[in-house]
gemmi code that builds the backbone of each chain (N, CA, C; Angstrom):
import gemmi

chains = {
    "A": [
        ("UNK", (-19.996, -8.263, -0.962), (-19.344, -7.095, -1.535), (-17.967, -7.513, -2.021)),
        ("UNK", (-17.793, -7.563, -3.357), (-16.520, -8.035, -3.903), (-15.450, -6.991, -3.647)),
        ("UNK", (-14.298, -7.477, -3.196), (-13.172, -6.584, -3.015), (-12.438, -6.414, -4.321)),
        ("UNK", (-11.218, -5.898, -4.227), (-10.384, -5.702, -5.409), (-9.858, -7.061, -5.871)),
        ("UNK", (-10.010, -7.337, -7.152), (-9.493, -8.595, -7.682), (-8.441, -8.317, -8.745)),
        ("UNK", (-7.470, -9.216, -8.847), (-6.394, -9.065, -9.818), (-6.140, -10.405, -10.501)),
        ("UNK", (-5.713, -10.307, -11.761), (-5.329, -11.519, -12.486), (-4.169, -11.211, -13.422)),
        ("UNK", (-3.310, -12.206, -13.680), (-3.249, -13.497, -12.994), (-2.614, -13.357, -11.613)),
        ("UNK", (-2.529, -14.440, -10.865), (-1.899, -14.376, -9.547), (-0.383, -14.449, -9.672)),
        ("UNK", (0.095, -15.232, -10.621), (1.532, -15.387, -10.858), (1.797, -15.377, -12.353)),
        ("UNK", (3.006, -14.929, -12.707), (3.367, -14.840, -14.110), (4.876, -14.947, -14.242)),
        ("UNK", (5.330, -15.723, -15.209), (6.769, -15.795, -15.496), (6.988, -15.359, -16.931)),
        ("UNK", (7.900, -14.409, -17.111), (8.219, -13.889, -18.435), (9.736, -13.860, -18.599)),
        ("UNK", (10.193, -13.668, -19.826), (11.617, -13.507, -20.069), (11.912, -12.066, -20.460)),
        ("UNK", (13.166, -11.693, -20.291), (13.590, -10.326, -20.616), (13.176, -9.941, -22.036)),
        ("UNK", (12.711, -8.705, -22.184), (12.331, -8.208, -23.493), (10.870, -8.430, -23.838)),
        ("UNK", (10.212, -9.331, -23.135), (8.798, -9.587, -23.411), (7.922, -8.474, -22.849)),
        ("UNK", (6.657, -8.578, -23.166), (5.661, -7.623, -22.699), (4.656, -8.363, -21.815)),
        ("UNK", (4.065, -7.650, -20.841), (3.109, -8.293, -19.943), (1.925, -7.358, -19.702)),
        ("UNK", (0.755, -7.955, -19.511), (-0.450, -7.198, -19.170), (-1.064, -7.786, -17.904)),
        ("UNK", (-1.272, -6.934, -16.930), (-1.898, -7.332, -15.668), (-3.259, -6.652, -15.569)),
        ("UNK", (-4.193, -7.329, -14.907), (-5.558, -6.827, -14.872), (-6.068, -6.630, -13.453)),
        ("UNK", (-6.999, -5.671, -13.310), (-7.526, -5.339, -11.993), (-8.995, -4.943, -12.105)),
        ("UNK", (-9.798, -5.469, -11.190), (-11.187, -5.016, -11.078), (-11.350, -4.359, -9.722)),
        ("UNK", (-11.857, -3.127, -9.689), (-11.934, -2.412, -8.419), (-13.054, -2.925, -7.517)),
        ("UNK", (-12.974, -2.533, -6.277), (-14.033, -2.816, -5.299), (-15.327, -2.171, -5.799)),
        ("UNK", (-16.430, -2.835, -5.527), (-17.732, -2.327, -5.946), (-17.953, -0.909, -5.434)),
        ("UNK", (-18.368, -0.001, -6.344), (-18.625, 1.389, -5.964), (-17.427, 2.312, -6.119)),
        ("UNK", (-16.257, 1.762, -6.395), (-15.058, 2.579, -6.575), (-14.853, 2.921, -8.038)),
        ("UNK", (-14.266, 4.107, -8.289), (-14.091, 4.569, -9.666), (-12.633, 4.873, -10.017)),
        ("UNK", (-11.746, 4.715, -9.054), (-10.344, 5.085, -9.245), (-9.460, 3.876, -8.977)),
        ("UNK", (-8.490, 3.669, -9.855), (-7.571, 2.536, -9.703), (-6.136, 3.048, -9.692)),
        ("UNK", (-5.377, 2.582, -8.721), (-3.958, 2.914, -8.629), (-3.146, 1.639, -8.715)),
        ("UNK", (-1.971, 1.742, -9.291), (-1.061, 0.597, -9.396), (0.223, 0.884, -8.625)),
        ("UNK", (0.704, -0.150, -7.935), (1.923, -0.062, -7.157), (2.831, -1.248, -7.480)),
        ("UNK", (4.130, -1.019, -7.369), (5.121, -2.096, -7.511), (5.760, -2.328, -6.148)),
        ("UNK", (5.765, -3.585, -5.684), (6.391, -3.910, -4.415), (7.528, -4.903, -4.644)),
        ("UNK", (8.739, -4.395, -4.612), (9.911, -5.268, -4.734), (10.124, -5.994, -3.416)),
        ("UNK", (10.882, -7.079, -3.475), (11.108, -7.895, -2.278), (11.763, -7.071, -1.178)),
        ("UNK", (11.180, -7.082, 0.017), (11.755, -6.371, 1.150), (11.511, -4.877, 1.153)),
        ("UNK", (10.657, -4.415, 0.257), (10.379, -2.980, 0.154), (8.890, -2.704, 0.333)),
        ("UNK", (8.554, -1.457, 0.574), (7.156, -1.056, 0.581), (6.669, -0.820, -0.837)),
        ("UNK", (5.366, -0.824, -1.044), (4.828, -0.549, -2.379), (5.242, 0.835, -2.870)),
        ("UNK", (5.541, 0.909, -4.183), (5.887, 2.191, -4.817), (4.836, 2.516, -5.859)),
        ("UNK", (4.360, 3.742, -5.840), (3.282, 4.184, -6.715), (3.750, 4.261, -8.168)),
        ("UNK", (2.978, 3.628, -9.066), (3.283, 3.674, -10.491), (2.444, 4.747, -11.162)),
        ("UNK", (1.124, 4.562, -11.163), (0.198, 5.575, -11.687), (-1.205, 5.297, -11.202)),
        ("UNK", (-2.085, 6.268, -11.502), (-3.475, 6.193, -11.077), (-4.377, 6.580, -12.242)),
        ("UNK", (-5.503, 5.869, -12.343), (-6.470, 6.146, -13.398), (-7.827, 6.535, -12.811)),
        ("UNK", (-8.396, 7.563, -13.414), (-9.724, 8.033, -13.032), (-10.405, 8.538, -14.292)),
        ("UNK", (-11.640, 8.165, -14.498), (-12.401, 8.562, -15.700), (-11.606, 8.242, -16.963)),
        ("UNK", (-10.975, 7.080, -16.954), (-10.260, 6.523, -18.116), (-9.027, 7.338, -18.516)),
        ("UNK", (-8.591, 8.225, -17.608), (-7.406, 9.029, -17.886), (-6.367, 8.802, -16.789)),
        ("UNK", (-5.109, 8.924, -17.135), (-4.052, 8.857, -16.143), (-4.086, 10.145, -15.326)),
        ("UNK", (-4.331, 9.986, -14.047), (-4.554, 11.158, -13.178), (-3.244, 11.609, -12.521)),
        ("UNK", (-2.439, 10.636, -12.128), (-1.143, 10.937, -11.519), (-0.176, 9.832, -11.913)),
        ("UNK", (1.116, 10.173, -11.903), (2.116, 9.189, -12.269), (3.302, 9.307, -11.330)),
        ("UNK", (3.831, 8.168, -10.932), (5.033, 8.140, -10.113), (6.269, 8.119, -10.983)),
        ("UNK", (7.402, 7.827, -10.377), (8.681, 7.884, -11.066), (8.999, 6.550, -11.756)),
        ("UNK", (8.232, 6.224, -12.758), (8.435, 4.994, -13.523), (8.570, 5.349, -15.000)),
        ("UNK", (9.392, 4.573, -15.726), (9.619, 4.888, -17.150), (8.374, 4.632, -17.995)),
        ("UNK", (8.452, 5.130, -19.236), (7.320, 4.996, -20.161), (7.014, 3.553, -20.549)),
        ("UNK", (7.939, 2.640, -20.229), (7.662, 1.213, -20.494), (6.427, 0.746, -19.721)),
        ("UNK", (6.122, 1.468, -18.670), (4.942, 1.160, -17.863), (3.786, 2.029, -18.366)),
        ("UNK", (2.726, 1.390, -18.807), (1.568, 2.134, -19.281), (0.306, 1.456, -18.765)),
        ("UNK", (-0.785, 2.165, -18.869), (-2.012, 1.596, -18.329), (-3.228, 2.005, -19.115)),
        ("UNK", (-4.333, 1.490, -18.636), (-5.603, 1.802, -19.279), (-6.713, 1.575, -18.259)),
        ("UNK", (-7.752, 2.392, -18.362), (-8.940, 2.138, -17.554), (-10.148, 2.047, -18.480)),
        ("UNK", (-10.988, 1.111, -18.220), (-12.153, 0.846, -19.057), (-13.394, 1.526, -18.473)),
        ("UNK", (-14.459, 1.649, -19.281), (-15.676, 2.311, -18.776), (-16.268, 1.666, -17.528)),
        ("UNK", (-16.000, 0.375, -17.320), (-16.522, -0.277, -16.101), (-15.562, -0.119, -14.916)),
        ("UNK", (-14.580, 0.761, -15.075), (-13.583, 1.121, -14.038), (-12.460, 0.099, -13.872)),
        ("UNK", (-12.550, -1.057, -14.502), (-11.441, -1.991, -14.411), (-10.223, -1.403, -15.121)),
        ("UNK", (-9.073, -1.996, -14.852), (-7.845, -1.387, -15.363), (-6.832, -2.442, -15.759)),
        ("UNK", (-5.933, -2.065, -16.644), (-4.798, -2.888, -17.038), (-3.509, -2.130, -16.818)),
        ("UNK", (-2.474, -2.890, -16.458), (-1.117, -2.361, -16.391), (-0.314, -3.119, -17.429)),
        ("UNK", (0.350, -2.395, -18.310), (1.200, -3.005, -19.334), (2.651, -2.619, -19.078)),
        ("UNK", (3.525, -3.603, -19.203), (4.949, -3.328, -19.098), (5.616, -3.895, -20.343)),
        ("UNK", (6.313, -3.032, -21.088), (7.027, -3.444, -22.300), (8.505, -3.662, -22.011)),
        ("UNK", (9.139, -4.420, -22.890), (10.603, -4.618, -22.819), (11.039, -4.944, -21.394)),
        ("UNK", (10.510, -6.012, -20.873), (10.743, -6.384, -19.472), (12.222, -6.515, -19.142)),
        ("UNK", (12.571, -6.035, -17.955), (13.914, -6.162, -17.407), (13.860, -7.074, -16.185)),
        ("UNK", (15.025, -7.632, -15.820), (15.065, -8.480, -14.629), (14.560, -7.726, -13.406)),
        ("UNK", (14.861, -6.440, -13.343), (14.476, -5.609, -12.207), (12.993, -5.341, -12.111)),
        ("UNK", (12.230, -5.746, -13.123), (10.773, -5.588, -13.061), (10.130, -6.702, -12.256)),
        ("UNK", (10.897, -7.690, -11.851), (10.369, -8.772, -11.014), (9.903, -8.187, -9.688)),
        ("UNK", (8.630, -8.388, -9.376), (8.047, -7.769, -8.176), (6.618, -8.240, -8.026)),
        ("UNK", (6.006, -7.815, -6.919), (4.570, -7.992, -6.719), (3.896, -6.704, -7.184)),
        ("UNK", (2.953, -6.814, -8.096), (2.243, -5.644, -8.606), (0.870, -5.585, -7.957)),
        ("UNK", (0.643, -4.493, -7.260), (-0.587, -4.318, -6.495), (-1.503, -3.302, -7.155)),
        ("UNK", (-2.763, -3.618, -7.132), (-3.787, -2.694, -7.599), (-4.575, -2.239, -6.373)),
        ("UNK", (-4.901, -0.979, -6.325), (-5.714, -0.441, -5.241), (-6.846, 0.373, -5.837)),
        ("UNK", (-8.014, 0.300, -5.231), (-9.126, 1.107, -5.729), (-9.625, 2.049, -4.635)),
        ("UNK", (-10.263, 3.121, -5.065), (-10.803, 4.113, -4.145), (-11.933, 4.854, -4.836)),
        ("UNK", (-12.639, 5.661, -4.053), (-13.706, 6.505, -4.593), (-13.166, 7.918, -4.635)),
        ("UNK", (-13.025, 8.458, -5.839), (-12.427, 9.774, -6.010), (-13.247, 10.845, -5.305)),
        ("UNK", (-12.513, 11.754, -4.666), (-13.117, 12.920, -4.042), (-14.081, 12.568, -2.924)),
        ("UNK", (-13.963, 11.352, -2.399), (-14.745, 10.999, -1.221), (-14.223, 11.771, -0.025)),
        ("UNK", (-14.995, 11.834, 1.069), (-14.555, 12.617, 2.221), (-13.243, 12.114, 2.829)),
        ("UNK", (-13.006, 10.863, 2.752), (-11.737, 10.307, 3.216), (-11.322, 9.258, 2.183)),
        ("UNK", (-10.629, 9.722, 1.151), (-10.311, 8.816, 0.052), (-9.287, 7.790, 0.520)),
        ("UNK", (-9.733, 6.573, 0.671), (-8.913, 5.490, 1.207), (-8.758, 4.426, 0.144)),
        ("UNK", (-7.539, 3.929, -0.002), (-7.268, 2.917, -1.010), (-7.357, 1.520, -0.401)),
        ("UNK", (-7.988, 0.625, -1.144), (-8.129, -0.776, -0.748), (-7.401, -1.615, -1.786)),
        ("UNK", (-6.607, -2.543, -1.286), (-5.693, -3.279, -2.146), (-6.189, -4.666, -2.513)),
        ("UNK", (-5.783, -5.091, -3.705), (-6.013, -6.449, -4.149), (-4.870, -7.358, -3.711)),
        ("UNK", (-4.966, -8.649, -4.048), (-3.954, -9.628, -3.617), (-2.637, -9.518, -4.381)),
        ("UNK", (-2.654, -8.849, -5.506), (-1.421, -8.666, -6.254), (-1.179, -9.732, -7.311)),
        ("UNK", (-0.315, -9.378, -8.252), (0.195, -10.318, -9.251), (1.699, -10.386, -9.076)),
        ("UNK", (2.196, -11.600, -8.859), (3.651, -11.744, -8.697), (4.263, -12.036, -10.051)),
        ("UNK", (5.133, -11.140, -10.507), (5.791, -11.254, -11.806), (7.250, -11.623, -11.610)),
        ("UNK", (7.665, -12.662, -12.296), (9.067, -13.069, -12.288), (9.604, -12.936, -13.708)),
        ("UNK", (10.672, -12.171, -13.867), (11.294, -11.981, -15.174), (12.624, -12.721, -15.180)),
        ("UNK", (12.753, -13.661, -16.116), (13.978, -14.469, -16.198), (14.872, -14.027, -17.351)),
    ],
    "B": [
        ("UNK", (9.035, 16.205, -2.522), (8.345, 14.920, -2.489), (8.338, 14.381, -1.057)),
        ("UNK", (7.313, 13.625, -0.765), (7.200, 13.105, 0.582), (7.976, 11.801, 0.723)),
        ("UNK", (8.322, 11.464, 1.981), (8.983, 10.194, 2.252), (8.530, 9.689, 3.616)),
        ("UNK", (8.681, 8.391, 3.836), (8.275, 7.759, 5.090), (9.418, 6.889, 5.584)),
        ("UNK", (9.708, 6.997, 6.870), (10.766, 6.203, 7.478), (10.181, 5.357, 8.598)),
        ("UNK", (10.399, 4.058, 8.508), (9.987, 3.153, 9.584), (11.237, 2.699, 10.313)),
        ("UNK", (11.234, 2.839, 11.627), (12.470, 2.753, 12.389), (13.076, 1.366, 12.414)),
        ("UNK", (12.261, 0.342, 12.487), (12.761, -1.018, 12.637), (12.331, -1.869, 11.461)),
        ("UNK", (13.269, -2.636, 10.925), (12.913, -3.513, 9.815), (12.341, -4.835, 10.330)),
        ("UNK", (12.853, -5.290, 11.485), (12.365, -6.522, 12.104), (12.166, -6.290, 13.593)),
        ("UNK", (11.058, -6.817, 14.126), (10.797, -6.768, 15.564), (10.339, -8.155, 15.997)),
        ("UNK", (10.926, -8.637, 17.081), (10.528, -9.937, 17.622), (10.028, -9.726, 19.048)),
        ("UNK", (8.823, -10.203, 19.334), (8.226, -10.052, 20.659), (7.618, -11.370, 21.116)),
        ("UNK", (7.472, -11.502, 22.411), (6.733, -12.635, 22.966), (5.272, -12.228, 23.107)),
        ("UNK", (4.391, -13.222, 23.079), (2.965, -12.932, 23.286), (2.764, -12.169, 24.589)),
        ("UNK", (1.825, -11.232, 24.571), (1.452, -10.379, 25.696), (2.375, -9.175, 25.876)),
        ("UNK", (3.450, -9.125, 25.137), (4.325, -7.949, 25.209), (3.634, -6.766, 24.541)),
        ("UNK", (4.063, -5.568, 24.922), (3.510, -4.373, 24.293), (4.298, -4.045, 23.032)),
        ("UNK", (3.610, -3.415, 22.085), (4.203, -3.126, 20.787), (4.159, -1.637, 20.508)),
        ("UNK", (5.258, -1.097, 19.997), (5.235, 0.237, 19.414), (6.130, 0.222, 18.190)),
        ("UNK", (5.565, 0.533, 17.036), (6.308, 0.617, 15.782), (6.388, 2.082, 15.373)),
        ("UNK", (7.610, 2.522, 15.105), (7.813, 3.926, 14.790), (7.608, 4.241, 13.317)),
        ("UNK", (7.083, 5.421, 13.045), (6.900, 5.909, 11.679), (7.077, 7.411, 11.691)),
        ("UNK", (7.980, 7.913, 10.873), (8.150, 9.343, 10.673), (8.005, 9.666, 9.195)),
        ("UNK", (7.457, 10.815, 8.900), (7.290, 11.190, 7.505), (7.925, 12.557, 7.268)),
        ("UNK", (8.182, 12.808, 6.002), (8.738, 14.086, 5.605), (7.824, 14.675, 4.536)),
        ("UNK", (7.192, 15.791, 4.879), (6.326, 16.500, 3.924), (5.978, 17.836, 4.535)),
        ("UNK", (5.990, 18.879, 3.731), (5.791, 20.227, 4.246), (4.360, 20.639, 4.483)),
        ("UNK", (3.402, 19.895, 3.953), (2.008, 20.301, 4.057), (1.187, 19.361, 4.914)),
        ("UNK", (-0.125, 19.494, 4.774), (-1.050, 18.654, 5.528), (-1.106, 17.255, 4.929)),
        ("UNK", (-1.141, 16.265, 5.804), (-1.143, 14.882, 5.325), (-2.237, 14.057, 5.992)),
        ("UNK", (-2.581, 12.992, 5.313), (-3.377, 11.917, 5.899), (-2.426, 10.758, 6.122)),
        ("UNK", (-2.680, 9.957, 7.157), (-1.740, 8.913, 7.523), (-2.435, 7.571, 7.688)),
        ("UNK", (-1.728, 6.522, 7.324), (-2.306, 5.185, 7.323), (-1.309, 4.167, 7.866)),
        ("UNK", (-1.851, 3.123, 8.465), (-1.103, 1.895, 8.709), (-1.831, 0.756, 7.995)),
        ("UNK", (-1.060, 0.017, 7.196), (-1.567, -1.181, 6.533), (-0.819, -2.386, 7.097)),
        ("UNK", (-1.475, -3.543, 7.047), (-0.858, -4.779, 7.527), (-0.964, -5.850, 6.447)),
        ("UNK", (0.085, -6.645, 6.343), (0.100, -7.748, 5.375), (0.395, -9.028, 6.138)),
        ("UNK", (-0.644, -9.818, 6.413), (-0.455, -11.107, 7.086), (0.136, -12.105, 6.094)),
        ("UNK", (0.843, -13.107, 6.575), (1.471, -14.090, 5.675), (0.468, -14.675, 4.683)),
        ("UNK", (0.776, -14.569, 3.408), (-0.082, -15.133, 2.367), (-1.336, -14.339, 2.073)),
        ("UNK", (-1.494, -13.184, 2.702), (-2.699, -12.387, 2.465), (-2.337, -11.041, 1.844)),
        ("UNK", (-3.374, -10.334, 1.387), (-3.108, -9.051, 0.753), (-3.049, -7.922, 1.776)),
        ("UNK", (-2.601, -6.781, 1.340), (-2.446, -5.600, 2.178), (-3.821, -5.141, 2.671)),
        ("UNK", (-3.946, -4.983, 4.004), (-5.229, -4.588, 4.581), (-5.056, -3.322, 5.400)),
        ("UNK", (-6.079, -2.483, 5.406), (-6.055, -1.256, 6.176), (-6.226, -1.569, 7.655)),
        ("UNK", (-5.301, -1.052, 8.459), (-5.348, -1.268, 9.907), (-6.026, -0.075, 10.594)),
        ("UNK", (-5.610, 1.127, 10.207), (-6.224, 2.339, 10.715), (-5.770, 3.522, 9.873)),
        ("UNK", (-6.478, 4.659, 10.074), (-6.163, 5.849, 9.284), (-6.451, 7.095, 10.101)),
        ("UNK", (-5.711, 8.157, 9.758), (-5.923, 9.458, 10.376), (-6.113, 10.489, 9.268)),
        ("UNK", (-7.225, 11.245, 9.357), (-7.447, 12.340, 8.418), (-7.452, 13.678, 9.141)),
        ("UNK", (-8.135, 13.744, 10.271), (-8.203, 14.993, 11.028), (-8.841, 14.673, 12.379)),
        ("UNK", (-8.857, 15.676, 13.259), (-9.524, 15.502, 14.541), (-8.618, 14.895, 15.588)),
        ("UNK", (-9.176, 14.054, 16.424), (-8.441, 13.428, 17.526), (-7.187, 12.743, 16.987)),
        ("UNK", (-6.006, 13.149, 17.471), (-4.770, 12.556, 16.939), (-4.549, 11.103, 17.374)),
        ("UNK", (-5.336, 10.623, 18.312), (-5.239, 9.225, 18.718), (-6.350, 8.457, 17.999)),
        ("UNK", (-5.949, 7.577, 17.094), (-6.949, 6.848, 16.315), (-6.896, 5.364, 16.648)),
        ("UNK", (-8.045, 4.769, 16.658), (-8.128, 3.336, 16.959), (-8.483, 2.577, 15.694)),
        ("UNK", (-7.850, 1.405, 15.554), (-8.108, 0.594, 14.383), (-8.646, -0.768, 14.764)),
        ("UNK", (-8.492, -1.682, 13.821), (-8.992, -3.035, 14.072), (-8.027, -3.805, 14.952)),
        ("UNK", (-8.531, -4.878, 15.572), (-7.723, -5.834, 16.335), (-6.945, -5.184, 17.480)),
        ("UNK", (-7.468, -4.112, 18.070), (-6.856, -3.510, 19.242), (-5.673, -2.589, 18.982)),
        ("UNK", (-5.408, -2.295, 17.732), (-4.310, -1.384, 17.392), (-4.766, 0.070, 17.503)),
        ("UNK", (-3.815, 0.927, 17.833), (-4.062, 2.360, 17.835), (-2.801, 3.071, 17.368)),
        ("UNK", (-2.962, 4.316, 16.945), (-1.809, 5.103, 16.510), (-2.023, 6.541, 16.935)),
        ("UNK", (-0.909, 7.220, 17.213), (-0.983, 8.613, 17.628), (-0.226, 9.490, 16.651)),
        ("UNK", (-0.897, 10.506, 16.145), (-0.289, 11.484, 15.250), (0.268, 12.617, 16.100)),
        ("UNK", (1.575, 12.824, 16.015), (2.205, 13.957, 16.694), (2.760, 14.863, 15.607)),
        ("UNK", (2.035, 15.941, 15.336), (2.358, 16.811, 14.204), (3.749, 17.427, 14.351)),
        ("UNK", (4.096, 17.842, 15.571), (5.375, 18.524, 15.789), (6.570, 17.596, 15.548)),
        ("UNK", (6.321, 16.298, 15.664), (7.393, 15.324, 15.455), (7.273, 14.614, 14.111)),
        ("UNK", (6.289, 14.973, 13.315), (6.038, 14.303, 12.028), (5.994, 12.782, 12.230)),
        ("UNK", (5.325, 12.355, 13.292), (5.310, 10.927, 13.606), (3.887, 10.381, 13.679)),
        ("UNK", (3.790, 9.086, 13.441), (2.500, 8.381, 13.487), (2.807, 6.951, 13.931)),
        ("UNK", (3.110, 6.795, 15.206), (3.537, 5.505, 15.737), (2.356, 4.593, 16.021)),
        ("UNK", (2.557, 3.325, 15.740), (1.523, 2.299, 15.932), (1.762, 1.595, 17.256)),
        ("UNK", (0.674, 1.351, 18.011), (0.820, 0.709, 19.317), (-0.238, -0.367, 19.511)),
        ("UNK", (0.135, -1.345, 20.345), (-0.823, -2.346, 20.820), (-0.355, -2.785, 22.201)),
        ("UNK", (-1.232, -2.764, 23.198), (-0.795, -3.048, 24.569), (-0.330, -4.490, 24.779)),
        ("UNK", (-0.926, -5.429, 24.053), (-0.589, -6.832, 24.292), (-0.733, -7.600, 22.968)),
        ("UNK", (0.398, -7.998, 22.391), (0.351, -8.655, 21.078), (0.026, -10.136, 21.212)),
        ("UNK", (-0.528, -10.661, 20.116), (-0.846, -12.084, 20.046), (-0.048, -12.705, 18.909)),
        ("UNK", (0.072, -14.024, 18.940), (0.788, -14.734, 17.898), (0.220, -14.385, 16.514)),
        ("UNK", (-1.096, -14.179, 16.456), (-1.762, -13.887, 15.185), (-1.434, -12.484, 14.646)),
        ("UNK", (-0.718, -11.678, 15.419), (-0.297, -10.362, 14.934), (0.972, -10.444, 14.097)),
        ("UNK", (1.554, -11.619, 14.003), (2.723, -11.803, 13.145), (2.375, -11.396, 11.715)),
        ("UNK", (3.089, -10.412, 11.202), (2.759, -9.835, 9.897), (3.780, -8.748, 9.572)),
        ("UNK", (3.643, -8.179, 8.376), (4.454, -7.026, 8.014), (3.559, -5.781, 8.071)),
        ("UNK", (4.067, -4.729, 8.677), (3.298, -3.523, 8.908), (3.911, -2.367, 8.112)),
        ("UNK", (3.056, -1.655, 7.394), (3.500, -0.551, 6.549), (2.810, 0.743, 6.960)),
        ("UNK", (3.610, 1.782, 7.124), (3.102, 3.119, 7.361), (3.050, 3.842, 6.014)),
        ("UNK", (2.037, 4.659, 5.792), (1.920, 5.364, 4.516), (1.394, 6.772, 4.745)),
        ("UNK", (1.851, 7.691, 3.892), (1.425, 9.080, 3.969), (0.742, 9.473, 2.671)),
        ("UNK", (-0.255, 10.315, 2.788), (-1.047, 10.784, 1.642), (-1.204, 12.289, 1.788)),
        ("UNK", (-0.547, 13.088, 0.923), (-0.748, 14.539, 1.017), (-2.220, 14.887, 0.827)),
        ("UNK", (-2.709, 15.791, 1.630), (-4.123, 16.189, 1.515), (-4.411, 16.708, 0.117)),
        ("UNK", (-5.527, 16.266, -0.428), (-5.896, 16.674, -1.776), (-5.427, 15.700, -2.838)),
        ("UNK", (-4.599, 14.761, -2.454), (-4.143, 13.707, -3.355), (-4.582, 12.368, -2.790)),
        ("UNK", (-4.664, 11.371, -3.659), (-5.097, 10.067, -3.154), (-3.976, 9.050, -3.140)),
        ("UNK", (-2.853, 9.346, -3.785), (-1.785, 8.356, -3.860), (-1.042, 8.258, -2.539)),
        ("UNK", (-0.463, 7.112, -2.307), (0.208, 6.813, -1.050), (1.712, 6.649, -1.250)),
        ("UNK", (2.466, 7.154, -0.273), (3.897, 6.873, -0.200), (4.115, 6.006, 1.029)),
        ("UNK", (4.705, 4.833, 0.818), (4.878, 3.854, 1.881), (6.290, 3.871, 2.443)),
        ("UNK", (6.397, 3.457, 3.702), (7.691, 3.119, 4.267), (8.096, 1.728, 3.811)),
        ("UNK", (9.289, 1.298, 4.227), (9.802, 0.004, 3.776), (9.190, -1.171, 4.532)),
        ("UNK", (8.437, -0.885, 5.584), (7.768, -1.944, 6.314), (8.556, -2.439, 7.515)),
        ("UNK", (7.822, -2.955, 8.498), (8.416, -3.602, 9.672), (7.826, -4.990, 9.795)),
        ("UNK", (8.697, -5.982, 9.794), (8.261, -7.368, 9.943), (8.177, -7.680, 11.437)),
        ("UNK", (6.988, -7.985, 11.930), (6.777, -8.327, 13.340), (6.601, -9.831, 13.475)),
        ("UNK", (7.410, -10.428, 14.328), (7.283, -11.847, 14.627), (6.937, -11.980, 16.108)),
        ("UNK", (5.794, -12.600, 16.391), (5.363, -12.811, 17.770), (5.496, -14.289, 18.095)),
        ("UNK", (6.314, -14.580, 19.096), (6.513, -15.979, 19.471), (5.525, -16.370, 20.568)),
        ("UNK", (4.950, -17.585, 20.462), (3.935, -18.010, 21.434), (4.535, -18.338, 22.791)),
    ],
}
model = gemmi.Model(1)
for chain_id, residues in chains.items():
    chain = gemmi.Chain(chain_id)
    for i, (resn, *xyz) in enumerate(residues, 1):
        res = gemmi.Residue()
        res.name, res.seqid = resn, gemmi.SeqId(i, " ")
        for name, pos in zip(("N", "CA", "C"), xyz):
            atom = gemmi.Atom()
            atom.name, atom.element = name, gemmi.Element(name[0])
            atom.pos, atom.b_iso = gemmi.Position(*pos), 0.0
            res.add_atom(atom)
        chain.add_residue(res)
    model.add_chain(chain)
structure = gemmi.Structure()
structure.add_model(model)
structure.setup_entities()
């Protein structure tokens, strides 16, 4: 049973560039959430996708956008990168409207912005 | 908006010592509660969860947590820690009817052999 997978594992970008991160959910899951984990902090919710639509959004600027594909996989895009965007980006998947909707996390993509 | 407070940022224990990590949340409605663990070099894993029913929940690796509604708390406990419990522990709250999680800042546990 494949868990949540993310690619790439590491990425280095420079300020002003754009980045795309990818996530494949756990088998049987239809919902993908993205989180940003800065060093020494807990994960912070960015947004969630269900049925190819953004279902909920956290307190992140419009530079952060996403997409969900018909196979439930998802992308996170960040435009005009800032130094402060350096973080571990986590993807979590879940089954929407399940009796106990629990999120399962992938290994993350570590982004360094120089 | 909800928030989560974890009392200790770092905890150092010797093997066989008992563990209690504090977690308090702020939210006016019904919540679901979680503890996740991040072992060195590994991804975030679910340790245990509370949705309803018995407020004392048991998780993997001998961990348990107690939900005390009147105190808005969900403290994590283990009677006897092992060196392999060295990890970062995160408490998270999920308002009922929503699936997104709000995390605390985490507690780094170091267990010395």
